[in-house]
N, C-alpha and C positions, 0 to 999 in steps of 0.2 A: 904432613904423612901420608904416604901411599896405600892405597886401598889393596893394589894389585903387588905382587912381589915381582923383583927385577927379572926373575926367570919366565914370569909369563910372557907369552908371545904376543905382544901389543898389536902388531899389525894383523895377526890372526883373531882378535877379538870379534870383528864383526857383529853377529847379533847379541853379543853380550856386552856391547859399549852403549852406556846409557848415562845420562844426567840421574844421580840417585838423591834420594832424602832418606837416610836411616832414621827411623823414629823409634822411641820407646816411651811407655807411659805407664805409671804407676796409679791404680786407681781404689776407689774406696769399695768397690766390690766387683762382680763380675758381670752384671746386667748393665749394658750400655745405655738402655733407655731409662734406668732408675739411678745408676751410681755415677760419680763425679770423677774426673783427672785430678789428681793430687800433686803431680810432677810430670815432667815432660823433658825430654832431651830429642834435640835434632841434630845430626851432622850431614852437611852436604857433601856430595863428591862427583867429581865430573867426570867424563869418559875415559880419560886419560889415568884416571885412578887416584888422582890429587885430590886432598880435601880442600874444598873451597869455603867452608861455613861452620861454625858449632854455637848451639844454644841450649840452655838448659834454665830451668827455675823451677822452684816449687809454686803451688797453687792453691790458693784458699779456695775450697770446694763450698762453703756455706753450709755444710752438714759435717757428720760424725766420719771420721776417717777410715771407719772399718777397721778390717784385722790389723792391728799395728804390729802384731807379731809376724807379718808377713813382710809388710813395706817398711816397718819402722819408723813411720811418720807419725807424729804425735798432734794433738789439736794446738799444743804450745809451739811447735816448730812451724805450723802451717800459720800461725797469726801472723798478720802484716804482709804477707804473700801476695802478688797480684792476682787477680780474679781472671778466669780464663779471657773473657771479652777484652781485658786490658793488653794481652799479649797474643791476641788471635790473629791481629793485622801481621805482625811479624812473623808468627808460624807461618801463616799462608802464604807472604811471600817466599819463605825458603821452601816449601812444599810446591810452589808453583811450575808448570812445566818440567816437573821430575817425576820419576817412578817411586813412589814410596816404597820403601823396604821395611820388614819389621819380622819378629820371630812369631808365628801366627799372627800373622798380617790382618786377617778380619776383625781380630779383636781390637788392634790398636785404630784400625780404620772406623770400625764402628763408634767407638768412643769418641774419636776425632769428630765424625760427621755428627753426633748429637752435640757436643759442645760447640761445634761452629753454628748449629741449628738454634741451639739457645741465646747464641751471640748474634742470631739474626744475620748469620753469612754464610756464604756457600763455601765448601770444603775444596778447594782447587786442586783435586787428585784425579787424575784420568786413567792411571795405571798403577797397581801396585803389586809386588813381589814378596811374597812369603817365603823365608829361607826355611821353614820347617817343610813348606811342600816341596821345596827345591831339594831338600835333601832326603826327602821320602823317594823322589825320582832317583838320586844318587844313589842313596842305600848304603850309607857307610856301615863298616860291621861295629856298631855301637850298642851299647844296652837300651838306650832310649834316645830320643831326639831333643832333650832338654837342652837348653841355651849351654847351661855348665858342662853338660856331658860332650857336646860338639865343640866346645870350645878346648876341652882337654885332648880331643881326638885331633883336632887341627893343629894344636900347640899355640893357642891364644890364651894369652893371660888373662886371668878374672880378677880384679881387685875385690869389688864389693857386690854380690848378687843382691838384684832387687834396687840397684840404685840406678835411676834413669839414664845418666851420663855414662857411667860406666858398663852398663849393660849395652847400651849403644854403641861404645867403643868395641866391646867385645863383638858384638853383632858384624862391626865392620870388617873384622877380621874372619869371621865366619863367613861373611859373604865373598870376601876375596878367595877363600879356600874353596866354597861350593863352586863358584863362578869357573875355577881351574878345573876342578872334577867334571862340573857340565861340559867344558869344552873338550876334555880328554874324552868323554863319553859321548860326545855329538848329542848333547840333549838340547830338545826346544827350552827355553825358559817358560816356565808356567805364570806367565803373565795374565792378571785379570783385570778385565775393564771395570771401572769405579762410576757409579755403582754397579753391582752386578745383575743386570737384567731387570733390575727394579728399583725405583728409589726407596730408602729406608724409610719404616714405618717408625715415624718419631714419637707419635701419641698412639700408640694401640690400645684396643679398647680394655678395659680391666678383664681379668679372667674370670670365666663362669665358673658357677659352682657345679662338679658333676653331681648328678642324681646318685643318692645314698643306696638306692635299692636296685636290687636285680629285675631284669624285667620276666614277669609271670606270664607274658604271651597277651592273647587277646580276651576281652571280658565276654561273658556268655551271653546270647542275646537276651536283653533287657537287665542283665546283671550289671552290679556295681563295677566302678573302677578300683582298683589295687594301684597301692604305690609302686612306683617302677616301671608301670606301663608306660610305652612311648606314644607320645599324642603330637599329631601334626594340626596345624592351623592354615585353611587356605580361603581366599575370598574377603569381601567386606563383612564386618562383624558389628554389630548394635554397639558393643562394649569396646573401649579402647583396645586394641591388641595388646601392648603393654599390661593393662590390667589382668586380661584373660590369663598371659604367660606368668604374670606373678603370683595370681592365685592357684595357678594350677602346680607351677615349683612348690610353693609353699605346702601345698598338700601331699607333696612327695612324688609327683609326675615326672617324667623326664621329656621335656619339651624338645622336639625335632624340628630341623628345618627344611627336612626332605621325607618323602615316604619310601618305604622299602617292604619286602616281606615280613619284616619283624615290627613293623607299625602296629600298635593295639588299635588305634583309634583316629580316624580322621576326623576334624571338627569342620565343618564349612555349613553355610546356609544356601551353597548352591549346588546341591550333589550333580547336577546335570552339567556344571561348568566344565569348561575345555581346558582348565589349569593342568599343570604337569602333575600337581601332587593328587588332583581328583582322577586323571587317567592312570595314574600308578596305582591309587587305591582301588580302582575298578579292576584293573589287570592282575594285582594282588589278592583281591578278595578281602581288603582292609575294611572293617566295620565303619560306616559313616554317621555320624549323629550331628544335628543341628546346635546352634549356639545355645539355645536354651536348654535342651536337655543335658548339655554338657555342663552348664552352671548347676542345675540340678543334681547332677552326679557329683559335682565337686564337693557338695555338704556331707558326703557320706563315703570317702574314698577309704577302703579298707588297708589294714596294714599289709607291709609288703617285707621282703626277706633282705636283708642289708648285705651290701656286698662284703665279703670276708677282710677284715682288717687287719689279718696276719700280716707283721713287718716282714717284707720280701727282703732276703738276704741273698748276698751272692753265694757261690761255692766255695768250700775252703780253699783256701791260697797253698798249692802244692810246692814241693821242692822242684826244681829242675830236673826233668828227666824223670818225674814220677809218672807211674800210669794214671789216666782218668779211670775213676771207679763208677760202677754202675752201668747199666744197659744204655745203648743209644737207641732211642727212638726209631722206627722205620719213618721214611721219609713221608711228609703229609703236607705239602704245600697249601697256602691259604687260597682259595679259588674264590674273587669277587661275585657278588650276588646278581649283579646286573647280568642280563641276557647278553650274551657273548659268544664270539666265534670260539670253538673248541681249542684249548689249550694246545701249545706244541708241546710234544714229548722231546725232551732234548737229550743229548748223550749224557749218560750219566755212570757212575761207580756203582756198586752195589749197595742199594742202600740199606741201612741197617747196621752196616760194619761198625764194629767198635773204632773211636778214633785213637789212633795211637800217640804216645807220647813222643815228641821229635829226640833224636839220638844222633851224635855227632857220626859222620862216615867215619867207617873203621872198627867202630864197637862192634863187639861179639853179634849182639841182636840186630844191630842195625844193617849187619852184613848179610844176616842170614834172611830177615823178613822185611826190612826196607832198606835196601843197598843204597838208596841215594838219599838218604834223610840228611836234612840239613844243607841239600844243594837246591840251587835256582836255575832251571833251565828253560831256557828260551828257544822255540819251535819257529821256525822262519819255511814259508813256502807250502807247498802243496794245496789241494784242494781245501774248501772249508770242513768237508767231512774229515778229510785225513789229518787236517791240524787238529779237529777235535779228539780224534781216538788218540793222537800223538800225546797231547796233554794230560788226558785221561790215564793214559799209560804212566805218565810221568809223576802223577798225583799217586797210583797205585804204589809206585816204587818208593815213595816218602819223600819224593821232593817237591818243591812249589813251582808252579808253571808260571814263568814270569810272563807279563805281555809286553814289557820295553826293556830296552838294554839298560843295565844299572851298573853299579860298582859290586851288587851282589849276586850277580849271575856268574853262576860256575861252569856252565857247559852251553853249548848250542847243537841243536838238533837241525839238519837241513833235511827237507823233502824237497820233491821235484820244485825246479825255479827258485827255490831259495837262495841260491847263490846271486840272482839278482837283486834281492831286497838290500836298499840303500845302507842297512847298518851293517853289511858284511865287511865293507872297507875297515870300519873302526874295529870291530871284532878280531879281523885278522891282525890290526896294528897292536891289538891290546894282546895277543897271543892266547885267545880264549881256547880251550878245547872243543873242535867241531866234530860231530859225528855223524852219521847217517842214521837212518830208522833202525838198522837192524841193531844198534847199540842199545837199544829199548828192551830188546828181547835178552840182553845177557849184559849189562852196564858192568864196567868196572872202573873204579876211581883211580887215577893216575896222580902223580907228583904235582902235575900242571893245575890241577883242580882242588888242591889241600889248600883251600883259602882260608883265611882267619874266619872264624865263625862267631856268631853271638853265645854268651853264656846261656842263652835259653832261647833257642830257635822258635818260631812260631809254630803252634799245632796247624797241621795241612788238613784240611776238611774237604771231602769229597763232595758233590753234589747230594744234599739230603743229610750230610753230616752232620752232628748237634756237639754242641760243647755247653758245659755248665760256666758262667760270667763269675770269676772269683771277686770278691768284695773284702777288705779288710774289716776285722772284729775290733770294735771299740772306737775306731778312726771314723773320719768323716768318708763316705762311700765316692769314689770318682766319677765324674760323668763318664760314659762309653761314647768312643768315637768309632761310628761305622764307616770308613772311608772306600769310596769306590774310583778306581782309575783305570784308564783303557788308552789304548794307542791313538795319539793326536788325530782330529778328523777334519777333511777339508770340505765335506759335505754335511750338513745338517748340524745340529747341536744337542747333545745327551743332557737330560735334566732328571736329578736324582730327587726324589720324594719321598715323605712318609706319612704312613697313616697310623694313629694313636686309636685302636679299637676297643670297644667293650666285649661282653661275653658272646654277642650277637655278631661279632666280626663288623661292626658299623660304628663309626665315627659317633661321638655323643653331640659334638657341635662341629661346624665347617670349619672353625679355626682348630680342629686336630687333624687337619690336612695341610701339610708343611711341604712347600714348594716355592719356586722363584719368586713368586708374586706374594707370598706372604711367608716368609724364612725363619718366623719363629712363632711359636703359639704364645698366648697372652702369659700364661703362668712361666715362661722360660724354660721348660723343661724338655722342649724338643726344638732344636736349632738347626738349619741348613748353613753349611759353610762352604764357599768357594776357593778351593786352593789353587786353581788355575782351570786352562780350558779341557784339560783331560782328567780333572779328580775333582770330587764333591765329597763332603762328609755330612752325615747326620749324627749330631751331638745330643746324646740323650741323659737328663739327669734321672735313673731308675728309680733311685731313692725317694724322690719326690712327687712320684706319679700317684695319682689316687687311686684307690682299689678298684675302681670302676673300670682302669685301663688294665686289659687283660694282655694286649700284644702289641708290639709296633711292626709294622710291616715296611720296610725299605725296598723300594722300586727304582726303575729308570725309565724314561720315556724318550723316543727321537721325536725332535721338531723337525718336520718334513718329510721328504720322500724317503730317506735312507731307511736301514733297517739294520738289526742287529747282526744278520748275516755279514752285512758289508763292514759292520764295526769288528767283529771278531771277539776275542774273549776279553772278559771284564774280570780286573782282579779286586777282590774284596778283602779288606782288613779290618780286625776289630781291636782297639787299644783302650786301655784305661787311661783316661786323661789325653789333653789334646798333645802331647809329644811322649806319650808312654812307648813302650814297645809292644808292638801287634802281639797279642795273645793266639789270634788264628787268622789264617788267610786260606781265601779258597779262589779258584779260578773258575768262573762261570762262562761256558760256552752256549750263545743262542744259536738258534737253527739257522733259518734262510730268511724268513718274511716278517719275523715278529718286530713288532714297534714298541711294544711295553714288555718289560720283565719284572717279576719280581726276583729280589736279589737275596734277602735274608729276612727271616722274622725272628724277633725277640720276643718271648713270651714267658708268664709265670708258669711255674711248675712246682705246685705246693711254695714253698718258702723261697724258692730259687728262682733266679732269672735266666733263661736258655736261650742260646744263639743258634739258629738253623741255618745253614747254605740250601737255598732254595734252587734258583737257577731255572724259573719256568717263564715262558714267554706266550704272548698273545700279540696276534695282529692288529686288534684295534689299538684306538690311540689312547691317551691318558685320560681323556673325559669320560669314556666308557668305564675305566678302571675306577676312577674317582666316583663315580655315579655308584659302581658296584658295592662300595665302602660307604654309600650313603650320605656324600657330599653333595650338596646341593648345586648343580650348575645349569646355568641358562642354557634352553635349547640353542 
């Protein structure tokens, strides 16, 4: 079986020719560190597109198989199947020296990594390719990026969904078509080095229990403690630290690992010590008490105010083309509490304007107020300030400002020196309409850019734009995936991070800081996913977050001397589910010298979750940003 169609120009494969190992797993759940692989299929393909091997098997997980209604695998079917450690060697040999390919590849990779670790073996994968991430770059005009949807779009027959072997054969056809599209658009493959930046945490700590009470502030001098007060401990103590923490948590106090302006009291027997906590307490005026006083106060902790336990829902799901109802709040970007340089004021559309629902080009309303609704416009060339202004104008006209060439790009705007961009050769070959800056003053649609559009185009958010996140009623709520993408960089790496914050805009635990070194919090409600060197995603299980979590801030930081001024625009997409169609897109332009940037914030508004495009940059590094949100980072 040939992976590549005969019409594909094999001598031109170049960067697209690899030894591939296409993988699909069916699992007992969604958490790799907890759940198990029930079945696996592997197909190997050579650089010439010819299949070289195939293997599939059911597996005995030694546990409940989980959602049988999804994968169709019962306990009876799995009885007598081999365990993973019995086939790990054969699977490892097929993966060795090949690029692992999967749809939502980090999911399959993480499950394989954990299974190999349980078998006391090393997963022999050094690179992976996600066909989901690849198709996000290609951007075909499909309703979503599910395997079945892409199979239908590319004409790949699918026999049995959620059957590992059939899904892997379907994946082979999708990879063939996706590589053809990538070559047509001259796109670099989003290959990910494995593991991404840090070894997987196979035995994370159990989730901590968030404090059930709101922070009442600081105690009055000589007054009692109250449930919900934030307490930090530093230095040597007569009682075991674990005992002090346990007693304080049992009394309803919120034990923190760092000190901030929101800390109620610092417990230490050495108030004059030079510890970071003691220095910060002195700077912030935090009351300091010794261990004996703390133990005495623990005997009479006053009742606190519980966090609201109202079930948070999403906004009602509206029909395609329906206007969003309700006012849009003015922009109010989250500002970290730590002392930091003044935040840069970035170019912005008018904050507080309503977010219009998308319309197809040519519709009466779209022609009148948003003439480029449904279009994606790529701006090339110009100074940074001129490119920012052009992209801002693109959004005002209702279009999405693209940062990379894709099949979804409908128009190209050339600024001075844009003709020298390496993508212009491919743009000319594709016959895309190319305009000068004056076109944005009075744009007109032509037959050339009347391309196939999705039934529901994403909402285009300006900086400061807000949208309610819809969730289904009566069914399981989807995880929300916030994906950041940018033009591939040769200097410096970009890291996407997330902070889960309480009402004081502070993390409750250090584990509420999600970054490349800790890509998942213990509860599994927030995860960092790497789709390629120019794409990272924060996945959020909003329905399972505790009431104490009021806001999630998604940010980006640059490692090295580069700045967001050299990176250019960052594209943000928010979608329900890993392969769902984006509900909203925003293109955020940094200024010149910023090294960290707040991308979006997702926050509770009564019973609804809302997403705001922020786009606010800072000159300081990620360490300062993290300290500002209460993360304990060593000096």
